[in-house]
TORKOL-4160 file (C-alpha; in steps of 0.2 Angstrom, whole numbers, padded with zeros to 4 digits, m for minus):
414
<pt num="1" X="m0244" Y="0152" Z="0303"/>
<pt num="2" X="m0240" Y="0143" Z="0289"/>
<pt num="3" X="m0222" Y="0137" Z="0286"/>
<pt num="4" X="m0214" Y="0147" Z="0271"/>
<pt num="5" X="m0213" Y="0137" Z="0255"/>
<pt num="6" X="m0196" Y="0131" Z="0248"/>
<pt num="7" X="m0190" Y="0117" Z="0239"/>
<pt num="8" X="m0187" Y="0105" Z="0254"/>
<pt num="9" X="m0206" Y="0105" Z="0258"/>
<pt num="10" X="m0212" Y="0105" Z="0240"/>
<pt num="11" X="m0220" Y="0086" Z="0238"/>
<pt num="12" X="m0211" Y="0075" Z="0224"/>
<pt num="13" X="m0226" Y="0074" Z="0213"/>
<pt num="14" X="m0227" Y="0094" Z="0207"/>
<pt num="15" X="m0208" Y="0093" Z="0207"/>
<pt num="16" X="m0208" Y="0078" Z="0194"/>
<pt num="17" X="m0222" Y="0085" Z="0185"/>
<pt num="18" X="m0212" Y="0100" Z="0182"/>
<pt num="19" X="m0196" Y="0090" Z="0178"/>
<pt num="20" X="m0205" Y="0081" Z="0165"/>
<pt num="21" X="m0204" Y="0096" Z="0152"/>
<pt num="22" X="m0186" Y="0098" Z="0155"/>
<pt num="23" X="m0172" Y="0093" Z="0143"/>
<pt num="24" X="m0156" Y="0084" Z="0148"/>
<pt num="25" X="m0146" Y="0100" Z="0149"/>
<pt num="26" X="m0159" Y="0107" Z="0160"/>
<pt num="27" X="m0159" Y="0089" Z="0171"/>
<pt num="28" X="m0140" Y="0092" Z="0172"/>
<pt num="29" X="m0140" Y="0108" Z="0179"/>
<pt num="30" X="m0153" Y="0104" Z="0193"/>
<pt num="31" X="m0143" Y="0089" Z="0198"/>
<pt num="32" X="m0130" Y="0102" Z="0201"/>
<pt num="33" X="m0140" Y="0113" Z="0210"/>
<pt num="34" X="m0144" Y="0106" Z="0227"/>
<pt num="35" X="m0146" Y="0090" Z="0234"/>
<pt num="36" X="m0166" Y="0092" Z="0232"/>
<pt num="37" X="m0166" Y="0097" Z="0213"/>
<pt num="38" X="m0152" Y="0082" Z="0212"/>
<pt num="39" X="m0163" Y="0069" Z="0218"/>
<pt num="40" X="m0178" Y="0074" Z="0208"/>
<pt num="41" X="m0168" Y="0077" Z="0193"/>
<pt num="42" X="m0161" Y="0059" Z="0196"/>
<pt num="43" X="m0176" Y="0050" Z="0194"/>
<pt num="44" X="m0176" Y="0036" Z="0182"/>
<pt num="45" X="m0193" Y="0043" Z="0174"/>
<pt num="46" X="m0186" Y="0058" Z="0166"/>
<pt num="47" X="m0171" Y="0048" Z="0159"/>
<pt num="48" X="m0182" Y="0036" Z="0152"/>
<pt num="49" X="m0191" Y="0048" Z="0143"/>
<pt num="50" X="m0177" Y="0057" Z="0135"/>
<pt num="51" X="m0169" Y="0040" Z="0131"/>
<pt num="52" X="m0187" Y="0036" Z="0122"/>
<pt num="53" X="m0185" Y="0053" Z="0112"/>
<pt num="54" X="m0169" Y="0056" Z="0107"/>
<pt num="55" X="m0161" Y="0039" Z="0105"/>
<pt num="56" X="m0179" Y="0031" Z="0102"/>
<pt num="57" X="m0176" Y="0018" Z="0115"/>
<pt num="58" X="m0191" Y="0007" Z="0117"/>
<pt num="59" X="m0202" Y="0003" Z="0133"/>
<pt num="60" X="m0198" Y="m0015" Z="0129"/>
<pt num="61" X="m0177" Y="m0012" Z="0135"/>
<pt num="62" X="m0175" Y="m0017" Z="0151"/>
<pt num="63" X="m0162" Y="m0003" Z="0160"/>
<pt num="64" X="m0162" Y="m0001" Z="0178"/>
<pt num="65" X="m0152" Y="0016" Z="0176"/>
<pt num="66" X="m0159" Y="0026" Z="0162"/>
<pt num="67" X="m0148" Y="0042" Z="0167"/>
<pt num="68" X="m0131" Y="0031" Z="0164"/>
<pt num="69" X="m0140" Y="0025" Z="0149"/>
<pt num="70" X="m0144" Y="0041" Z="0141"/>
<pt num="71" X="m0125" Y="0046" Z="0145"/>
<pt num="72" X="m0117" Y="0030" Z="0137"/>
<pt num="73" X="m0128" Y="0035" Z="0121"/>
<pt num="74" X="m0123" Y="0052" Z="0121"/>
<pt num="75" X="m0104" Y="0048" Z="0124"/>
<pt num="76" X="m0107" Y="0039" Z="0106"/>
<pt num="77" X="m0119" Y="0049" Z="0097"/>
<pt num="78" X="m0120" Y="0065" Z="0106"/>
<pt num="79" X="m0111" Y="0074" Z="0092"/>
<pt num="80" X="m0129" Y="0069" Z="0083"/>
<pt num="81" X="m0142" Y="0073" Z="0096"/>
<pt num="82" X="m0150" Y="0086" Z="0086"/>
<pt num="83" X="m0154" Y="0073" Z="0070"/>
<pt num="84" X="m0150" Y="0056" Z="0076"/>
<pt num="85" X="m0169" Y="0053" Z="0080"/>
<pt num="86" X="m0173" Y="0059" Z="0063"/>
<pt num="87" X="m0160" Y="0050" Z="0053"/>
<pt num="88" X="m0164" Y="0034" Z="0063"/>
<pt num="89" X="m0183" Y="0034" Z="0060"/>
<pt num="90" X="m0181" Y="0037" Z="0042"/>
<pt num="91" X="m0169" Y="0021" Z="0042"/>
<pt num="92" X="m0183" Y="0012" Z="0051"/>
<pt num="93" X="m0194" Y="0017" Z="0039"/>
<pt num="94" X="m0183" Y="0012" Z="0024"/>
<pt num="95" X="m0179" Y="m0004" Z="0033"/>
<pt num="96" X="m0197" Y="m0010" Z="0035"/>
<pt num="97" X="m0203" Y="m0006" Z="0017"/>
<pt num="98" X="m0188" Y="m0014" Z="0007"/>
<pt num="99" X="m0189" Y="m0029" Z="0019"/>
<pt num="100" X="m0203" Y="m0033" Z="0013"/>
<pt num="101" X="m0205" Y="m0025" Z="m0004"/>
<pt num="102" X="m0187" Y="m0027" Z="m0011"/>
<pt num="103" X="m0178" Y="m0042" Z="0000"/>
<pt num="104" X="m0163" Y="m0039" Z="m0014"/>
<pt num="105" X="m0161" Y="m0021" Z="m0009"/>
<pt num="106" X="m0163" Y="m0025" Z="0009"/>
<pt num="107" X="m0148" Y="m0039" Z="0009"/>
<pt num="108" X="m0137" Y="m0025" Z="0001"/>
<pt num="109" X="m0139" Y="m0013" Z="0015"/>
<pt num="110" X="m0123" Y="m0012" Z="0025"/>
<pt num="111" X="m0118" Y="m0010" Z="0043"/>
<pt num="112" X="m0114" Y="0007" Z="0049"/>
<pt num="113" X="m0097" Y="0013" Z="0051"/>
<pt num="114" X="m0087" Y="0020" Z="0066"/>
<pt num="115" X="m0085" Y="0037" Z="0071"/>
<pt num="116" X="m0066" Y="0035" Z="0070"/>
<pt num="117" X="m0069" Y="0030" Z="0050"/>
<pt num="118" X="m0079" Y="0044" Z="0047"/>
<pt num="119" X="m0066" Y="0057" Z="0054"/>
<pt num="120" X="m0053" Y="0049" Z="0044"/>
<pt num="121" X="m0064" Y="0051" Z="0028"/>
<pt num="122" X="m0066" Y="0070" Z="0032"/>
<pt num="123" X="m0047" Y="0071" Z="0035"/>
<pt num="124" X="m0044" Y="0062" Z="0018"/>
<pt num="125" X="m0055" Y="0074" Z="0008"/>
<pt num="126" X="m0049" Y="0089" Z="0018"/>
<pt num="127" X="m0068" Y="0093" Z="0020"/>
<pt num="128" X="m0081" Y="0092" Z="0035"/>
<pt num="129" X="m0096" Y="0081" Z="0030"/>
<pt num="130" X="m0113" Y="0086" Z="0036"/>
<pt num="131" X="m0118" Y="0079" Z="0053"/>
<pt num="132" X="m0135" Y="0072" Z="0046"/>
<pt num="133" X="m0124" Y="0062" Z="0033"/>
<pt num="134" X="m0111" Y="0056" Z="0045"/>
<pt num="135" X="m0127" Y="0050" Z="0058"/>
<pt num="136" X="m0133" Y="0041" Z="0042"/>
<pt num="137" X="m0117" Y="0032" Z="0040"/>
<pt num="138" X="m0117" Y="0027" Z="0058"/>
<pt num="139" X="m0131" Y="0018" Z="0057"/>
<pt num="140" X="m0130" Y="0010" Z="0037"/>
<pt num="141" X="m0113" Y="0012" Z="0025"/>
<pt num="142" X="m0123" Y="0013" Z="0010"/>
<pt num="143" X="m0126" Y="m0002" Z="m0001"/>
<pt num="144" X="m0114" Y="m0017" Z="m0009"/>
<pt num="145" X="m0116" Y="m0013" Z="m0027"/>
<pt num="146" X="m0131" Y="m0025" Z="m0035"/>
<pt num="147" X="m0138" Y="m0015" Z="m0048"/>
<pt num="148" X="m0156" Y="m0013" Z="m0036"/>
<pt num="149" X="m0154" Y="0004" Z="m0030"/>
<pt num="150" X="m0160" Y="0009" Z="m0014"/>
<pt num="151" X="m0165" Y="0027" Z="m0018"/>
<pt num="152" X="m0176" Y="0022" Z="m0035"/>
<pt num="153" X="m0177" Y="0017" Z="m0050"/>
<pt num="154" X="m0184" Y="0025" Z="m0068"/>
<pt num="155" X="m0185" Y="0014" Z="m0083"/>
<pt num="156" X="m0190" Y="0020" Z="m0101"/>
<pt num="157" X="m0185" Y="0010" Z="m0117"/>
<pt num="158" X="m0170" Y="0018" Z="m0119"/>
<pt num="159" X="m0163" Y="0023" Z="m0104"/>
<pt num="160" X="m0164" Y="0017" Z="m0085"/>
<pt num="161" X="m0158" Y="0027" Z="m0069"/>
<pt num="162" X="m0157" Y="0016" Z="m0054"/>
<pt num="163" X="m0148" Y="0024" Z="m0039"/>
<pt num="164" X="m0138" Y="0015" Z="m0029"/>
<pt num="165" X="m0133" Y="0023" Z="m0011"/>
<pt num="166" X="m0114" Y="0023" Z="m0011"/>
<pt num="167" X="m0104" Y="0016" Z="0003"/>
<pt num="168" X="m0091" Y="0029" Z="0013"/>
<pt num="169" X="m0077" Y="0022" Z="0004"/>
<pt num="170" X="m0083" Y="0023" Z="m0014"/>
<pt num="171" X="m0090" Y="0040" Z="m0010"/>
<pt num="172" X="m0075" Y="0048" Z="m0003"/>
<pt num="173" X="m0063" Y="0041" Z="m0015"/>
<pt num="174" X="m0073" Y="0049" Z="m0029"/>
<pt num="175" X="m0072" Y="0068" Z="m0019"/>
<pt num="176" X="m0070" Y="0080" Z="m0033"/>
<pt num="177" X="m0057" Y="0092" Z="m0030"/>
<pt num="178" X="m0055" Y="0102" Z="m0047"/>
<pt num="179" X="m0067" Y="0109" Z="m0061"/>
<pt num="180" X="m0083" Y="0113" Z="m0059"/>
<pt num="181" X="m0088" Y="0099" Z="m0048"/>
<pt num="182" X="m0074" Y="0105" Z="m0036"/>
<pt num="183" X="m0080" Y="0103" Z="m0017"/>
<pt num="184" X="m0093" Y="0088" Z="m0021"/>
<pt num="185" X="m0093" Y="0071" Z="m0017"/>
<pt num="186" X="m0105" Y="0057" Z="m0025"/>
<pt num="187" X="m0117" Y="0048" Z="m0013"/>
<pt num="188" X="m0128" Y="0040" Z="m0026"/>
<pt num="189" X="m0123" Y="0032" Z="m0043"/>
<pt num="190" X="m0132" Y="0022" Z="m0058"/>
<pt num="191" X="m0121" Y="0008" Z="m0063"/>
<pt num="192" X="m0128" Y="0008" Z="m0081"/>
<pt num="193" X="m0127" Y="0027" Z="m0085"/>
<pt num="194" X="m0115" Y="0033" Z="m0071"/>
<pt num="195" X="m0128" Y="0047" Z="m0067"/>
<pt num="196" X="m0122" Y="0052" Z="m0050"/>
<pt num="197" X="m0131" Y="0063" Z="m0036"/>
<pt num="198" X="m0117" Y="0075" Z="m0027"/>
<pt num="199" X="m0115" Y="0081" Z="m0008"/>
<pt num="200" X="m0108" Y="0099" Z="m0009"/>
<pt num="201" X="m0097" Y="0099" Z="0004"/>
<pt num="202" X="m0091" Y="0118" Z="0003"/>
<pt num="203" X="m0100" Y="0135" Z="m0001"/>
<pt num="204" X="m0084" Y="0139" Z="m0011"/>
<pt num="205" X="m0092" Y="0127" Z="m0024"/>
<pt num="206" X="m0105" Y="0142" Z="m0026"/>
<pt num="207" X="m0119" Y="0131" Z="m0019"/>
<pt num="208" X="m0125" Y="0128" Z="m0002"/>
<pt num="209" X="m0115" Y="0116" Z="0009"/>
<pt num="210" X="m0125" Y="0101" Z="0011"/>
<pt num="211" X="m0135" Y="0103" Z="m0004"/>
<pt num="212" X="m0138" Y="0087" Z="m0014"/>
<pt num="213" X="m0139" Y="0090" Z="m0034"/>
<pt num="214" X="m0138" Y="0083" Z="m0051"/>
<pt num="215" X="m0125" Y="0091" Z="m0063"/>
<pt num="216" X="m0131" Y="0094" Z="m0081"/>
<pt num="217" X="m0129" Y="0093" Z="m0096"/>
<pt num="218" X="m0114" Y="0081" Z="m0094"/>
<pt num="219" X="m0118" Y="0067" Z="m0078"/>
<pt num="220" X="m0104" Y="0058" Z="m0080"/>
<pt num="221" X="m0096" Y="0055" Z="m0062"/>
<pt num="222" X="m0078" Y="0063" Z="m0068"/>
<pt num="223" X="m0084" Y="0075" Z="m0079"/>
<pt num="224" X="m0073" Y="0088" Z="m0085"/>
<pt num="225" X="m0086" Y="0099" Z="m0093"/>
<pt num="226" X="m0082" Y="0117" Z="m0089"/>
<pt num="227" X="m0099" Y="0125" Z="m0090"/>
<pt num="228" X="m0109" Y="0113" Z="m0078"/>
<pt num="229" X="m0126" Y="0118" Z="m0071"/>
<pt num="230" X="m0135" Y="0109" Z="m0058"/>
<pt num="231" X="m0153" Y="0102" Z="m0053"/>
<pt num="232" X="m0155" Y="0103" Z="m0034"/>
<pt num="233" X="m0162" Y="0086" Z="m0027"/>
<pt num="234" X="m0160" Y="0091" Z="m0010"/>
<pt num="235" X="m0157" Y="0108" Z="0000"/>
<pt num="236" X="m0148" Y="0095" Z="0013"/>
<pt num="237" X="m0143" Y="0078" Z="0016"/>
<pt num="238" X="m0157" Y="0077" Z="0030"/>
<pt num="239" X="m0170" Y="0084" Z="0020"/>
<pt num="240" X="m0166" Y="0074" Z="0005"/>
<pt num="241" X="m0164" Y="0057" Z="0015"/>
<pt num="242" X="m0180" Y="0059" Z="0026"/>
<pt num="243" X="m0190" Y="0065" Z="0012"/>
<pt num="244" X="m0188" Y="0050" Z="0003"/>
<pt num="245" X="m0190" Y="0038" Z="0017"/>
<pt num="246" X="m0207" Y="0048" Z="0022"/>
<pt num="247" X="m0212" Y="0045" Z="0003"/>
<pt num="248" X="m0209" Y="0025" Z="0007"/>
<pt num="249" X="m0219" Y="0024" Z="0023"/>
<pt num="250" X="m0233" Y="0034" Z="0012"/>
<pt num="251" X="m0231" Y="0020" Z="0000"/>
<pt num="252" X="m0231" Y="0034" Z="m0014"/>
<pt num="253" X="m0221" Y="0023" Z="m0026"/>
<pt num="254" X="m0224" Y="0006" Z="m0035"/>
<pt num="255" X="m0214" Y="m0009" Z="m0033"/>
<pt num="256" X="m0208" Y="m0020" Z="m0049"/>
<pt num="257" X="m0199" Y="m0036" Z="m0048"/>
<pt num="258" X="m0192" Y="m0029" Z="m0033"/>
<pt num="259" X="m0187" Y="m0012" Z="m0038"/>
<pt num="260" X="m0193" Y="0004" Z="m0031"/>
<pt num="261" X="m0200" Y="0013" Z="m0047"/>
<pt num="262" X="m0197" Y="0032" Z="m0041"/>
<pt num="263" X="m0212" Y="0042" Z="m0051"/>
<pt num="264" X="m0223" Y="0054" Z="m0041"/>
<pt num="265" X="m0243" Y="0053" Z="m0042"/>
<pt num="266" X="m0254" Y="0066" Z="m0035"/>
<pt num="267" X="m0269" Y="0057" Z="m0025"/>
<pt num="268" X="m0279" Y="0069" Z="m0037"/>
<pt num="269" X="m0273" Y="0062" Z="m0052"/>
<pt num="270" X="m0285" Y="0049" Z="m0055"/>
<pt num="271" X="m0300" Y="0047" Z="m0068"/>
<pt num="272" X="m0314" Y="0034" Z="m0066"/>
<pt num="273" X="m0324" Y="0032" Z="m0085"/>
<pt num="274" X="m0338" Y="0018" Z="m0086"/>
<pt num="275" X="m0329" Y="0007" Z="m0072"/>
<pt num="276" X="m0311" Y="0009" Z="m0080"/>
<pt num="277" X="m0299" Y="0018" Z="m0070"/>
<pt num="278" X="m0283" Y="0029" Z="m0076"/>
<pt num="279" X="m0271" Y="0035" Z="m0065"/>
<pt num="280" X="m0253" Y="0042" Z="m0069"/>
<pt num="281" X="m0237" Y="0045" Z="m0061"/>
<pt num="282" X="m0223" Y="0056" Z="m0067"/>
<pt num="283" X="m0204" Y="0059" Z="m0063"/>
<pt num="284" X="m0190" Y="0072" Z="m0069"/>
<pt num="285" X="m0176" Y="0066" Z="m0079"/>
<pt num="286" X="m0162" Y="0079" Z="m0073"/>
<pt num="287" X="m0149" Y="0067" Z="m0083"/>
<pt num="288" X="m0158" Y="0070" Z="m0098"/>
<pt num="289" X="m0162" Y="0089" Z="m0097"/>
<pt num="290" X="m0152" Y="0104" Z="m0100"/>
<pt num="291" X="m0154" Y="0122" Z="m0091"/>
<pt num="292" X="m0145" Y="0129" Z="m0107"/>
<pt num="293" X="m0153" Y="0128" Z="m0118"/>
<pt num="294" X="m0170" Y="0124" Z="m0110"/>
<pt num="295" X="m0176" Y="0106" Z="m0111"/>
<pt num="296" X="m0185" Y="0097" Z="m0097"/>
<pt num="297" X="m0187" Y="0079" Z="m0099"/>
<pt num="298" X="m0200" Y="0068" Z="m0090"/>
<pt num="299" X="m0206" Y="0051" Z="m0089"/>
<pt num="300" X="m0224" Y="0046" Z="m0084"/>
<pt num="301" X="m0232" Y="0031" Z="m0081"/>
<pt num="302" X="m0250" Y="0027" Z="m0083"/>
<pt num="303" X="m0261" Y="0014" Z="m0077"/>
<pt num="304" X="m0278" Y="0008" Z="m0084"/>
<pt num="305" X="m0289" Y="m0005" Z="m0075"/>
<pt num="306" X="m0305" Y="m0011" Z="m0074"/>
<pt num="307" X="m0316" Y="m0014" Z="m0057"/>
<pt num="308" X="m0319" Y="m0033" Z="m0054"/>
<pt num="309" X="m0337" Y="m0031" Z="m0051"/>
<pt num="310" X="m0339" Y="m0023" Z="m0069"/>
<pt num="311" X="m0352" Y="m0033" Z="m0080"/>
<pt num="312" X="m0341" Y="m0042" Z="m0093"/>
<pt num="313" X="m0353" Y="m0034" Z="m0106"/>
<pt num="314" X="m0342" Y="m0020" Z="m0104"/>
<pt num="315" X="m0326" Y="m0026" Z="m0109"/>
<pt num="316" X="m0316" Y="m0016" Z="m0122"/>
<pt num="317" X="m0301" Y="m0013" Z="m0132"/>
<pt num="318" X="m0290" Y="0003" Z="m0131"/>
<pt num="319" X="m0289" Y="0009" Z="m0149"/>
<pt num="320" X="m0282" Y="0028" Z="m0150"/>
<pt num="321" X="m0274" Y="0040" Z="m0138"/>
<pt num="322" X="m0277" Y="0057" Z="m0139"/>
<pt num="323" X="m0266" Y="0071" Z="m0129"/>
<pt num="324" X="m0268" Y="0091" Z="m0127"/>
<pt num="325" X="m0250" Y="0096" Z="m0120"/>
<pt num="326" X="m0249" Y="0114" Z="m0113"/>
<pt num="327" X="m0232" Y="0121" Z="m0108"/>
<pt num="328" X="m0229" Y="0135" Z="m0094"/>
<pt num="329" X="m0234" Y="0148" Z="m0106"/>
<pt num="330" X="m0250" Y="0141" Z="m0110"/>
<pt num="331" X="m0245" Y="0135" Z="m0127"/>
<pt num="332" X="m0254" Y="0120" Z="m0132"/>
<pt num="333" X="m0249" Y="0104" Z="m0144"/>
<pt num="334" X="m0262" Y="0090" Z="m0149"/>
<pt num="335" X="m0256" Y="0074" Z="m0151"/>
<pt num="336" X="m0266" Y="0059" Z="m0158"/>
<pt num="337" X="m0261" Y="0041" Z="m0161"/>
<pt num="338" X="m0266" Y="0023" Z="m0162"/>
<pt num="339" X="m0264" Y="0013" Z="m0145"/>
<pt num="340" X="m0252" Y="0017" Z="m0133"/>
<pt num="341" X="m0233" Y="0012" Z="m0136"/>
<pt num="342" X="m0236" Y="0001" Z="m0149"/>
<pt num="343" X="m0251" Y="m0010" Z="m0139"/>
<pt num="344" X="m0270" Y="m0010" Z="m0139"/>
<pt num="345" X="m0274" Y="m0016" Z="m0122"/>
<pt num="346" X="m0290" Y="m0026" Z="m0119"/>
<pt num="347" X="m0300" Y="m0021" Z="m0101"/>
<pt num="348" X="m0310" Y="m0036" Z="m0095"/>
<pt num="349" X="m0317" Y="m0035" Z="m0076"/>
<pt num="350" X="m0301" Y="m0037" Z="m0065"/>
<pt num="351" X="m0289" Y="m0034" Z="m0078"/>
<pt num="352" X="m0275" Y="m0019" Z="m0078"/>
<pt num="353" X="m0261" Y="m0011" Z="m0091"/>
<pt num="354" X="m0248" Y="m0001" Z="m0086"/>
<pt num="355" X="m0235" Y="0008" Z="m0099"/>
<pt num="356" X="m0221" Y="0021" Z="m0098"/>
<pt num="357" X="m0219" Y="0036" Z="m0110"/>
<pt num="358" X="m0211" Y="0051" Z="m0110"/>
<pt num="359" X="m0212" Y="0070" Z="m0115"/>
<pt num="360" X="m0201" Y="0086" Z="m0113"/>
<pt num="361" X="m0204" Y="0103" Z="m0112"/>
<pt num="362" X="m0196" Y="0120" Z="m0115"/>
<pt num="363" X="m0203" Y="0128" Z="m0101"/>
<pt num="364" X="m0200" Y="0123" Z="m0081"/>
<pt num="365" X="m0217" Y="0117" Z="m0080"/>
<pt num="366" X="m0230" Y="0108" Z="m0091"/>
<pt num="367" X="m0246" Y="0097" Z="m0092"/>
<pt num="368" X="m0254" Y="0083" Z="m0100"/>
<pt num="369" X="m0273" Y="0078" Z="m0101"/>
<pt num="370" X="m0284" Y="0068" Z="m0114"/>
<pt num="371" X="m0293" Y="0052" Z="m0117"/>
<pt num="372" X="m0293" Y="0035" Z="m0126"/>
<pt num="373" X="m0304" Y="0029" Z="m0137"/>
<pt num="374" X="m0311" Y="0012" Z="m0132"/>
<pt num="375" X="m0320" Y="m0001" Z="m0143"/>
<pt num="376" X="m0332" Y="m0012" Z="m0134"/>
<pt num="377" X="m0329" Y="m0030" Z="m0137"/>
<pt num="378" X="m0348" Y="m0034" Z="m0139"/>
<pt num="379" X="m0357" Y="m0020" Z="m0146"/>
<pt num="380" X="m0344" Y="m0013" Z="m0158"/>
<pt num="381" X="m0348" Y="0004" Z="m0150"/>
<pt num="382" X="m0333" Y="0017" Z="m0146"/>
<pt num="383" X="m0332" Y="0028" Z="m0130"/>
<pt num="384" X="m0318" Y="0038" Z="m0121"/>
<pt num="385" X="m0310" Y="0036" Z="m0106"/>
<pt num="386" X="m0304" Y="0050" Z="m0099"/>
<pt num="387" X="m0285" Y="0053" Z="m0092"/>
<pt num="388" X="m0282" Y="0064" Z="m0078"/>
<pt num="389" X="m0273" Y="0082" Z="m0079"/>
<pt num="390" X="m0256" Y="0077" Z="m0075"/>
<pt num="391" X="m0243" Y="0089" Z="m0069"/>
<pt num="392" X="m0224" Y="0089" Z="m0072"/>
<pt num="393" X="m0210" Y="0101" Z="m0066"/>
<pt num="394" X="m0193" Y="0100" Z="m0065"/>
<pt num="395" X="m0182" Y="0102" Z="m0051"/>
<pt num="396" X="m0175" Y="0119" Z="m0044"/>
<pt num="397" X="m0158" Y="0123" Z="m0054"/>
<pt num="398" X="m0144" Y="0134" Z="m0052"/>
<pt num="399" X="m0133" Y="0138" Z="m0068"/>
<pt num="400" X="m0115" Y="0138" Z="m0070"/>
<pt num="401" X="m0116" Y="0156" Z="m0071"/>
<pt num="402" X="m0124" Y="0158" Z="m0055"/>
<pt num="403" X="m0113" Y="0146" Z="m0047"/>
<pt num="404" X="m0099" Y="0156" Z="m0051"/>
<pt num="405" X="m0103" Y="0173" Z="m0046"/>
<pt num="406" X="m0110" Y="0166" Z="m0028"/>
<pt num="407" X="m0093" Y="0156" Z="m0027"/>
<pt num="408" X="m0085" Y="0174" Z="m0030"/>
<pt num="409" X="m0095" Y="0182" Z="m0017"/>
<pt num="410" X="m0089" Y="0169" Z="m0005"/>
<pt num="411" X="m0073" Y="0172" Z="m0007"/>
<pt num="412" X="m0075" Y="0190" Z="m0005"/>
<pt num="413" X="m0084" Y="0188" Z="0011"/>
<pt num="414" X="m0069" Y="0177" Z="0018"/>
């Protein structure tokens, strides 16, 4: 008769396989259950896996006791066990991108602060900082101010917005405790225009805790405007920060003179006519927009280029532009004019020309399409080079009245 199956006669291999699916809490529980499970749960393989998963420790690190290594990390970063992996990976993506493409921005990134410094900052402003925010500042304490914003730049002829990631002291020193910006703390700032993105630290503001917002219509950091509306650039600090890092990893943005130009281009936003390619990227400008009255301002960046293997006989010069601008209600406006931003670029094999322009809508969405009339330099004949349809939609927003209503409901709920 076969002996009954129990923990003591089950081989290590099947138990280790089962344990490979357990989280650290389960392993700790098994360690306390009995000697047999304790022996299996202590296996270095399981704790090495957890160190790699939670703390992104690599195979190249030489550790004799992975459980103690995990415990040491947990003592320091245990508060962030559910977000450290994502925030650290985001910072790694950002560092890899800017080290190669934006050395000046890379040199401005500061070392992280301690847990004690973060707690002191919370005590100073009497608000709890989101864990993802705290975790990020444990890794890097924003930027030293250099006028090259880590969080991206948009430029037009009359306006520049470059968003520097603020260090913790500057951010908390400018925490707002009055007016419509009460319970908000700036986390980015443009040194030229003082445009700031604010982190919401209490639902008493009428906005969601942890949201990242642009105030409007007056985006000055210490605005006393009593009717402040808000564009929402992130539903949480974690989403806001990670989505930007992912954009950098995908090479979504162009880099010009060491600055990240934060304009988005849909993969399908490309048109090719007779060897001439046209692409368009766009950016919404909340600091130049208002919700009441509705006025939503956009920048678009167009690049026209001719393939290197094209016949030089196809060289041509842009003469006129022609646009059809359509708002969300289907109303169309046609615009025709000479050149583009005062230029008449010539396209030859391998050449490229880029320019920035802007438009605005009275609706939250609009699109543009059109063509450029080009004259062949050899034959003098004209042709039309297509510009793809490009779409523009403003950020979600909440009005002052809505925020006040929500704040009232929060207070009633308390």
